[in-house]
N, C-alpha and C positions, 0 to 999 in steps of 0.2 A: 503627562504622559497618559495617553487613553488606554484602555485594555477592556475588553468582555470581561461581565466578572457574573457568576453564576453562585445564590447565597441560598438558592433550595434547589434541589432534582426537580425534576417536570418537562412540561414542553420546552418548546424553541423559544418561547416567553420568557422564561427563567433568564438567558440573555441579557443583560443590559451593557449599554458603553457607558464605560465612568471615568473619570481623573485620578488617576492613582500615582504616588510619589515616585521619580526616577529611581533607578536601580543602581546599587554600585558590587563590582564585582568582589569575592572575597577571594581569600586564597584557591589554587588551582580552578576556580573558575573564570566564565568569558561573557563578557556584556557584548549582546548582539542587539545591534537596532535594524527592526526586522522591515523587509521592505514587502514581502509578499509570508503568507502563513497559510499553511493547507489543511485542508479539512476532510476527516478521513471518517468513513463509520465508525467504528470504535471509540471517536470523541461525542458521538448520538449515542452511543448506548452509557457512556460516563453520565454524559447530562442528563439523560433518562432515569438512571439512578439502578439502572438493570446491571450493570459492567459485575463482575468479579471480585476489582480492588477499586475501592472509591476514593478520591480526594476527600481532604477535610473542608467541611463551607467555609467562607465563601472559597471559591479558585479559579481562574482565569484558565479557560478548557484551550488545547490544543498543545502538540509535538512537532508539526513539523513547520521550519519557517526557513526563511534563506536572507541575506540582509549584510551588513557590515560589522567588522565588530568596531564597538565604539571605546572598549578599555578591556585591561586583561588584568587576572587579579596574581598573587605572589606565588611563583611557582611555574607560572606559564610563560617556557621562553620559545613554544614551535608555533605560534601565532602571534598576529601583532595587529594593533589597530588600522584598519582601512583596509583588513583583508575582508575577501569575500567570502561567502561560508554558508551552506548549509547546517541546520538544525536537527539531529535525529534523538528527539528527547528533550527535553529543556527542565529546568527546575521552576521557572514560573508561569508557566504559560506561553503560548504561541500568539492567541490573538490577541494580541498588543503592539502598543508600537517599542517593545525591547522588550528583550526575553533574556533572564540569567541561565546560563548553562556550564555544567561541568566541562572542561577541556576535552574529555572525551568523547562530548554528546557534539561536538561541533566539528567538521570536516567542511575541508577546502572546496571550492566551487569555482570551477574552469572557467574561463572569462569567453568562452561565446555561449557559456548555458544561463538563460535568463533569471531573473531572481525569482520569478512564478514557476518556471522550471526548477528549480533547485528546493523550492519549498512543495515540489512533486515528488521529492525522490524520499524521503526519510522512511515513512512506513510503508509506503507501498512497493517499494526496490526493495527495502530488505525483504520484507514478508517474503516476494515470489523469488527470491534468493533462498532464502532459506528453505522455502518448499520444495521448491525447486532439485539442489545441490545437498544441500541438508540432510531435508526427511525424505526428498524423494530418489534420491541418487542417479539423478540423471545423465545418461552415458550419450554422446554425441551417435547420429546414425539411429536411435529412438522415437519412437513416435509421439508425441504428448498432448493432449487435448485440454484446455485451457477453458474451462469451463464456466463462462461467464466473461469473456475478456474485454470489454468494453472502458471498465472503469479503470482506476489506475492501477490498480497491482495485477488485474489482467493482461493489461496494456504493459506493462514490466516485464512480464513473464514470458509472453510474447517474445519481446526484443529480448530476453537475458537467454532464450530458449533458442529461437535463431540463430543467435550470436556463436552459442555452444555447438552447433553443428546438429540442432535436435529437428525431426517433421514435425511442423508445428500446426495444430486445427484449434480453432478460435471459433466460439459461440457467440450469439448477439441476437438479442433481440428485435433490433432495429435494421435497417438497409443502412442509414448512415453509421450503424455500430459495426457493423462489419462490414462495409466499406472500409470504413477504419480500421479496423483488425488486419483484413488483406495489406493495407499500406504500412504498417506497422513489421510485417515484417513473415505474418502465417502465409503458411503454404494454401490451407483450403480453410473457408468458412462455412457456418451453420447457424439455422436459426433454431436455437432450444425453445423456441415454442409450437415449432410442426411436431408434429405426434410423430411423424415420423423422421425423427432426426438419430435419433438411435441407429437406425437403419443403414442412414444414411453415413452415417459416421465407420460402421463399419465395414461396410462398402470402399470407402475410402483408404480401409487398411489393405483391400484384399481380401476382406473375411477375416484375418486375425485379429483384430481388437487393436486398442491404442496400449501402449507401455505404460504410461503415467497418465493420469490425471488431477490436474489442480481443480480444486471445486469451491466456489465464491459462495454456492448457497446449497448447504447438504441437507437441509430438510426437505430440499425438495427435489435435489437430483440423486442423494448417494443410491437411492434403490436402483435407476438406471446407470449410475455409471457403474456398477459393479458387472453388468452385464455387458459392458463395452471394453473392456480389459482383455487384454492377451496375458498368455498364461506367465505367473509369475508377477503380473501387472501390481501395480501400486498406486494409489489414489492417496493425494494429500489436502485434506480438508483445512480451506483454509478460514471460509467463513460458514456460519448457520445461524438461522435466525428462530429454531425450534427445534423440535426430537423427529426421529423419522424412524420408518421401519424398514427395514430390509431381511432378505434373506440370507443366510449364511449358508446355504448354498453354493451360492453364486461365487463366493471367495473360495469353499471347499474345492472345487470342480477345476480351479484355474491358480492354484496354490498362491491365491493374493492377498494383498495386506491393506487395510486402512490405517492412516496414519494422522494423526492431529499437530498442528502447527500454531506457536503462539510467540508472537516477536519477544516479547515480556519474560517469557520463558531462557531468552539466550544469553550465556556466560558473556564477558564483557571483549573475552578474549575473541569470542567467534563473531562479536558483534564489531570488532575492529577490521576483524579479516574481510566481512562482508561490505565493509565497506570500504576498503582498500580496494575490493573488483569493481564497486559502482563508481568511484571517482577513476578508476580506469577508462571504464567505459565509457564515461561521460566525455572523458578527456578526445578518445579515439573516435568519438560520436556514435559508436554500436549502440548507445543509451541517449534514445532524444525523449524525454516525457511529454506527454502532449495534455494543455491544459486545455479543460475544457469552459470552465466558468470563472468570468474576476466578479467577486463582488466587492463592494467595500464595507469594511467591516463594522461598521455602523449596522450593516444589514445581515451581519452574522446568524439571525436565526432563519431566515431565507436560504442561507446557504446547508444549514440542517437538514431542511426538506428537501431542496434541488440534490443534496449528495447520497439520498435514498431513495431515489426514485430508478425504477429500471431501465430508463430512458438516458440516462446519467452517461457522459462519454468524456473518460478524459479527466484530469483533476479538478477540483473544485477548490478557486486559490479566494483568500481574502486579502484586500489591499488597504493597509492601514492609513 
């Protein structure tokens, strides 16, 4: 079996395609034959060695994948060889031809959803769901701003919010990206590179401000987010690449709040609930993962460069 292996933390070039032994599931485990693996920004931070929790070296990157169950371990009774599944985490890494997973990390992939789309679900849709409903307490009829809506988590948030009855405003830095956000269900889009985008968004809310912001790049945008909030508004920080200075008075005058969200803090019971909702959304087609780029597994270093570009639209996936 081929897999990407990392023997030292560093740049994209530390990822090497190697031959590794075939895997066999233990008790409570599932062996998935991978047809597509999702690439997430968190994979980049881990490979760089800058993430808060790092794996032992060497390791195979990746958490999200989709494929077919090839074997099940003792005690696994609700899945069978041949089932189509997507993964939300693995034990051995997703950038490979196979991955071992705990049974709780594997979820049914509806037949109308491609493997590439399935590999786009795990991290982006789960973090978007948690940010919207568990941290942001989104309610039907509220207005949500998805600040950075063109990537995997942003598109997931747009689809989830629209299906739940929220008014959705999305931002993107390119014409193509903004068109894609509209296609995925946003009521309005704005160019966050436009210096006047804050005033534009407030105007769209008839001067009231938005009830909830899902923020993908807090080190750049958080200070402006606070100025766009309605009274009792909330900001949920999904992503940040550094520190930021804010004016606390922007929070005080609005009785507003800022929340952080991290998928890896989520209890297993909550994760099970999240993925039950996501599978239902995939089944009824309110959730439609958008695949932006398909890259051969051997070119994994290129995927880490592309997933971090501001022009990325949709999910980047690797094909073994």
